[in-house]
Structures are given as structure tokens and as C-alpha cells.
C-alpha positions in Angstrom: 15.0 -34.3 -14.8 14.3 -32.3 -11.5 16.5 -29.3 -11.8 17.8 -28.7 -8.5 19.9 -26.1 -9.4 16.8 -23.7 -10.8 15.0 -24.8 -7.6 17.5 -22.9 -5.2 17.8 -20.1 -7.4 13.9 -19.9 -7.4 13.9 -20.5 -3.4 16.5 -17.6 -2.6 14.4 -15.2 -4.8 11.7 -16.2 -3.0 12.6 -15.7 0.6 12.8 -19.4 0.8 9.3 -20.5 -0.4 8.3 -22.6 -3.3 4.7 -23.6 -4.8 3.8 -27.0 -5.9 3.0 -25.7 -9.4 6.9 -24.4 -9.4 8.2 -27.7 -8.4 6.1 -29.6 -11.1 7.3 -27.0 -13.7 10.9 -27.9 -12.6 10.6 -31.4 -12.8 9.8 -32.5 -9.3 6.8 -35.2 -9.7 4.2 -35.6 -7.0 6.0 -38.9 -5.5 9.4 -36.5 -5.2 7.5 -33.7 -3.7 5.7 -36.3 -1.2 9.2 -37.6 -0.4 10.6 -34.5 0.1 7.7 -33.6 2.5 8.1 -36.8 4.8 12.2 -36.3 5.0 11.8 -32.4 5.9 13.2 -31.0 3.1 10.0 -29.5 2.4 7.5 -28.1 4.7 4.1 -27.0 4.2 3.1 -23.4 4.8 -0.3 -23.2 2.9 -1.9 -25.5 0.9 0.3 -25.8 -2.3 2.7 -23.6 -0.7 6.1 -25.0 1.0 8.9 -23.7 2.9 12.5 -25.6 1.7 15.2 -26.7 3.8 13.8 -25.5 7.2 10.1 -24.5 8.4 10.8 -20.8 10.1 10.7 -18.4 7.3 11.7 -14.5 7.3 8.8 -12.3 7.5 9.5 -11.6 3.7 8.9 -15.3 3.2 5.4 -15.5 5.1 3.8 -12.6 3.5 5.0 -14.2 -0.4 3.8 -17.8 1.2 0.8 -15.9 2.0 0.1 -14.2 -1.6 1.2 -17.3 -3.4 -1.2 -19.6 -1.9 -4.0 -17.3 -2.8 -3.3 -17.5 -6.4 -2.3 -15.4 -9.6 -3.1 -11.6 -9.2 -3.4 -11.6 -5.5 -1.6 -9.1 -3.7 -0.5 -8.4 0.2 -2.6 -5.7 1.8 -4.1 -3.4 4.5 -1.8 -3.7 7.6 0.4 -6.4 5.9 1.0 -4.1 3.2 1.8 -1.3 5.4 4.7 -3.2 7.1 6.1 -4.3 4.0 6.1 -0.9 2.6 7.7 0.7 6.1 4.6 2.4 7.1 3.5 1.0 10.1 4.2 -2.3 12.1 1.3 -4.7 11.7 0.9 -4.8 15.2 0.7 -8.9 15.1 -2.4 -8.8 13.1 -3.0 -12.0 10.7 -1.4 -11.6 7.2 -4.0 -9.7 5.0 -4.3 -10.6 1.2 -6.3 -9.1 -1.5 -7.8 -11.5 -4.0 -10.2 -10.8 -7.1 -13.9 -10.5 -6.5 -14.7 -13.9 -7.9 -11.8 -15.7 -6.0 -13.1 -18.5 -3.7 -9.8 -19.3 -1.9 -10.2 -19.6 2.2 -6.8 -19.9 3.9 -6.6 -20.7 7.7 -4.5 -18.1 9.4 -5.2 -15.0 6.7 -7.3 -12.4 6.4 -9.0 -12.4 2.6 -10.5 -9.0 1.1 -11.9 -9.8 -2.2 -11.9 -6.5 -4.3 -11.2 -5.4 -7.8 -7.6 -4.2 -8.2 -6.5 -2.1 -10.6 -3.3 -2.2 -12.5 -2.1 1.1 -10.9 -2.8 -0.2 -7.6 -0.2 -3.3 -8.0 3.4 -2.8 -6.5 6.2 -5.3 -6.0 8.7 -4.7 -2.5 11.3 -7.1 -2.1 9.7 -9.5 -4.6 6.6 -9.5 -2.8 3.2 -8.6 -4.6 1.6 -6.0 -2.7 -1.1 -2.7 -3.1 0.8 0.3 -3.8 1.1 3.2 -1.3 -2.3 5.0 -1.9 -4.4 2.0 -2.0 -2.8 0.8 1.2 -3.3 4.0 3.0 -7.0 3.9 1.9 -7.3 0.4 3.0 -5.4 0.8 6.5 -7.6 4.2 7.1 -10.9 2.5 8.5 -8.8 0.3 10.5 -6.1 2.0 12.6 -6.6 5.0 14.8 -5.9 8.6 13.3 -2.4 8.8 15.1 -1.4 5.6 13.4 -2.6 6.6 10.2 -0.9 9.9 10.5 2.1 7.9 11.5 1.9 6.1 7.9 1.7 9.1 6.4 4.4 10.5 7.9 6.4 7.4 6.8 5.3 7.3 3.1 6.4 10.8 3.1 9.7 10.5 4.8 10.5 7.4 2.8 9.8 9.5 -0.3 6.8 6.9 -1.5 4.1 9.9 -1.5 3.7 13.4 -0.3 0.7 15.0 1.0 -0.3 16.7 -2.4 0.3 13.9 -4.6 -2.0 11.6 -2.1 -4.9 14.2 -2.0 -4.8 13.9 -5.7 -5.0 10.4 -6.0 -7.8 10.0 -3.8 -10.3 11.2 -6.6 -9.8 7.7 -7.9 -11.1 6.5 -4.6 -14.5 8.7 -4.1 -16.9 6.7 -1.9 -14.4 4.3 -0.4 -14.7 4.1 3.6 -10.9 5.3 4.0 -11.0 8.2 2.1 -12.7 10.9 4.6 -10.1 9.7 7.4 -6.9 10.1 5.3 -8.1 13.3 3.9 -8.3 14.5 7.6 -5.1 13.5 8.1 -4.0 15.1 4.8 -5.6 18.3 5.7 -3.7 18.3 9.0 -0.6 18.0 7.2 -0.9 20.8 4.9 -3.1 23.1 7.0 -2.2 26.8 6.7 -3.7 29.5 9.0 -3.8 33.4 7.9 -1.5 35.5 10.1 -4.4 37.1 11.9 -6.0 33.5 12.2 -2.9 32.2 13.6 -2.4 34.9 16.1 -6.0 34.6 17.2 -5.5 31.0 17.9 -1.9 31.1 19.3 -2.3 34.0 21.7 -4.7 32.4 24.0 -2.6 29.0 24.2 0.3 31.1 24.9 -1.6 33.1 27.7 -2.7 30.0 29.4 1.1 28.9 29.6 2.0 31.8 31.3 3.1 34.0 28.6 2.5 37.7 28.6 1.2 39.4 25.0 4.3 38.8 22.8 5.5 41.2 20.0 4.8 40.3 16.6 5.9 40.3 13.4 9.2 42.4 14.6 13.0 41.7 13.3 15.3 39.9 15.7 18.8 39.1 14.5 18.1 40.0 10.8 15.1 37.9 10.7 11.3 38.6 10.8 9.9 36.4 13.6 6.4 35.4 14.1 6.1 36.0 18.1 8.8 37.2 20.4 9.0 37.6 24.1 11.8 40.1 24.6 12.3 39.9 28.4 12.3 36.0 28.2 14.5 35.8 25.2 11.9 33.4 23.4 11.3 33.4 20.1 8.3 31.2 18.5 8.3 30.4 14.6 5.5 28.5 12.9 5.4 26.7 9.7 2.5 26.7 7.3 3.2 23.5 5.8 4.4 20.4 7.7 6.0 19.0 4.7 8.1 19.6 1.6 9.4 22.8 2.5 12.0 23.2 -0.1 15.6 22.6 0.7 16.3 26.5 0.5 13.5 27.0 3.0 14.8 24.4 5.3 18.2 25.8 5.4 17.0 29.5 5.7 14.7 28.1 8.9 18.1 26.5 10.3 19.9 29.4 9.6 17.3 31.8 11.5 17.3 29.3 14.5 21.0 28.8 14.8 21.4 32.7 14.7 18.9 33.1 17.6 20.6 30.3 19.8 23.8 32.0 19.1 22.3 35.5 20.3 21.2 33.6 23.2 17.5 33.3 22.6 15.5 30.3 22.8 13.9 29.1 19.5 10.9 26.9 19.3 8.9 26.3 16.2 5.5 24.8 15.7 3.2 23.9 12.7 0.2 26.0 12.2 -1.4 22.4 12.0 -0.3 21.6 15.8 -1.8 25.1 16.9 -5.0 24.5 15.3 -5.4 20.5 16.3 -3.1 20.0 18.9 -2.9 23.2 21.0 -2.7 21.1 24.2 1.1 20.0 23.2 1.9 23.8 22.1 0.8 24.9 25.7 2.5 22.0 27.7 6.0 22.6 25.6 5.4 26.5 26.0 4.6 26.3 29.7 7.7 24.1 30.4 10.0 26.3 28.3 8.6 29.3 30.4 9.3 28.1 33.8 13.0 27.1 32.6 13.5 30.8 31.5 12.1 32.3 34.0 13.9 30.3 36.7 17.1 31.9 34.8 16.1 35.2 35.0 15.6 34.8 38.9 19.0 33.8 39.2 
């Protein structure tokens, strides 16, 4: 006898979808399934996968339906996985699913990848089988630009899913994969550190182009040693060697430094070493804007 109560329990857990196999296991025969399709109580999403009650599904339901349609062991992957993990918007791309190499499924409207999936590469988010975060980042690295990839790494770090050091260690298992090189480049930017002399050599020309004279370096201001100081303008620039995972104590001390400078009427700015090395135009634009404002204040 068909177990309707168990069906609704399953449907709620599966974001509104159910498979033909599950219906049969719950006692719904082929005739009962066909009748529900004709009456609008079931709506075909993919071959052997149905929406229950209404045809429109939440995004999680569409993702799970896609994975279920591809058979046991399949995982949501690539940009779809990145969206589920909260790393990136999928940008309206077709739902992407990775299946085992021997699988021959073809599904209209889905993008299928055939590749072996290790146990460590499997995860589940909101009940949807999905590639784990490291594999997801490796998979999307050749498909998205460097800025979107950096945003995805940033999000993984911010959500506590993976930090740059852990990701770098995990990449050893992915040697030879297309996504490793671009992902390593992004990770190196995140933990890039210049020596004091290298930092000064790279930063001073940027400051000069922004209209600044040579600063005082390594001097104490308001009880703190600062990296660069323009006394006449009241401008302090600090640089952080590591963009991510500065300890809570270090972050708290940085805030105290900035607050002390602000309370004393100074203007504190903070850049990362990576910005100085890889994005000097941003640093220059920011400095130039602040310099113009401070110069106007002096002229008043």
C-alpha cells in the first residue's frame, strides 16, 4: 500500500522532488505514478525525477533533481557547486553535475562532466550531494576569470570553509589538473609578503605618482611604529603582509592603531602587500584621492 505520509516526509527533505525509484519503493505502482502525472500531482523535471504538487522548484530542488537524475554517486559540481557553497553566483549557467567516468547519462539542459570522484571530494550541503570546496575551486578555476576565482577563495575563507594555507596543502593531490595553476596564483596573492626593503622599493614610486613626497618610515606615531608617515599631511599608511587569517589579537591591535591615529586627527590607510605588488593602480588612485582631500584641508 502506498505510504503517502512517508512520501511527503521525503519530499520535504528533498526540496520538493522525488524519483520514480523512490515512489516505487514507497508502494506507488506504475499506474499510480502515471495517474499523478496526468492529474498534475507530479511534474516531470528530468527522466525519472518529479516535482511533487507544483512544477516550480526552489533552486535547491532544481539542483537536487539534476543530481538525482544522473544516478547514484553523482555530485553537483563546478559553478553550480560554487553557488551552493556560497562562493559565487553561477551566472545563469546550466546546472553542472559530475558523474563517474563509466556513466553514459545524457540529460537535456544539464552540463555533465565524467571524472572519478574520491571520497574526500564529496560533501553534502542542504541535502544536496556536491563536490567539496577544494575540488569545486579546482574545477571552476579554468572556467572563471581571476577576479571571480579570487572572490570565490575570499568567500571560502570568510565562511570558514577553507583558508589559503589549507587550500595550498590540499592542491598537492590535484597535481596536473588544469585548475591548479590559476588557483595557486590567486592563493599566492592572498599570502604574498614583501620584505621591508622590497615593500619600500615598490611602494615609494606608487606614492610619488600619487603626488606624495618621500615619507618618514619606521617612525613611532601615537605610540605605534608605522610603515609610512607624511607628517605635514597627517597621513599614515600601514601595510599588512597577510591578507587573511591575521590572529584576533593582531586584528584588535590594528584597530587600536587606526583608532589612535584617527583620534589624533590623522588619516590612517591600510593596504596589503599583495595590493602593492599586484594592484598598484588601486593603491595609487586611493592615495591620490586622499592626498587631494588632505591638501585642500591644509589650504583652508
